[in-house]
C-alpha positions as CSV (number, residue, x, y, z in Angstrom):
1,M,94.7,90.4,41.1
2,Q,95.9,92.7,44.0
3,Q,99.1,91.9,45.7
4,I,99.6,93.2,49.3
5,I,103.2,94.4,50.0
6,H,104.3,94.8,53.6
7,D,107.3,96.3,55.3
8,M,108.2,98.9,52.7
9,V,111.3,101.1,52.7
10,A,111.4,104.6,51.2
11,I,113.9,105.5,48.5
12,E,114.0,109.1,47.4
13,S,114.9,110.0,43.8
14,I,114.3,113.0,41.6
15,G,113.0,112.7,38.1
16,M,111.0,114.3,35.3
17,V,107.8,113.2,33.5
18,D,108.5,113.6,29.7
19,Q,106.1,114.7,27.0
20,H,104.9,111.1,26.7
21,G,104.0,110.8,30.4
22,Q,106.9,108.5,31.1
23,L,108.7,109.0,34.4
24,K,112.5,109.4,33.9
25,L,114.6,109.2,37.1
26,S,117.7,111.4,37.5
27,R,119.8,108.3,38.3
28,P,119.3,104.5,38.0
29,L,118.1,102.6,41.1
30,D,119.9,99.7,42.6
31,L,116.8,97.6,42.3
32,R,116.1,94.7,39.9
33,N,112.9,92.6,39.5
34,Q,111.1,94.0,42.5
35,A,107.6,95.3,43.0
36,V,107.5,99.0,43.9
37,K,104.9,101.5,44.9
38,V,105.5,105.0,43.5
39,L,104.4,108.2,45.1
40,I,104.6,111.3,42.8
41,L,105.0,114.7,44.4
42,I,104.6,117.7,42.1
43,P,104.9,121.4,42.8
44,D,101.8,123.1,44.0
45,I,100.6,125.4,41.2
46,S,97.6,126.8,43.1
47,D,98.7,130.5,42.6
48,N,97.7,132.1,39.3
49,D,101.2,133.0,38.2
50,A,102.5,129.4,38.4
51,W,99.3,128.1,36.8
52,L,99.6,130.5,33.9
53,S,103.2,129.7,33.5
54,A,102.5,126.0,33.3
55,M,99.8,126.5,30.8
56,A,101.9,128.9,28.7
57,Q,104.5,126.1,28.4
58,N,102.0,123.4,27.6
59,P,102.2,122.5,23.8
60,S,98.5,121.6,23.9
61,F,97.7,125.3,23.7
62,D,100.1,126.2,20.8
63,F,97.1,126.6,18.4
64,L,96.2,129.8,20.3
65,H,99.3,131.5,18.8
66,D,97.7,131.1,15.3
67,E,96.4,134.5,14.1
68,T,93.2,132.8,12.7
69,E,92.2,132.0,16.3
70,D,92.3,135.6,17.4
71,I,88.7,136.4,16.5
72,Y,87.8,138.7,19.4
73,S,89.0,142.2,20.4
74,L,88.5,144.4,23.5
75,A,85.8,146.2,21.6
76,D,83.6,143.0,21.5
77,G,80.9,142.4,24.1
78,S,79.9,144.6,26.9
79,P,81.0,144.9,30.6
80,V,79.4,142.6,33.2
81,R,78.2,144.5,36.2
82,Y,77.2,142.7,39.4
83,E,75.0,144.9,41.5
84,K,73.7,143.8,44.9
């Protein structure tokens, strides 16, 4: 069932999403038992350095530090050349 909420007021707060995907606000809100609509704004990581930094800190890729995963070297394969 969808409930329509009218006449909304914005409250700004800063928080962090933890490793479980739970939003933790930096301070408690003075709201109790009220319906809210949440808008999440995250930093734009469209440039490569920020994207690579985010991926390097993501624990999902920790397995890549395992030496048994390092099966290729620079000597493997051959260069790709695109000629027009």
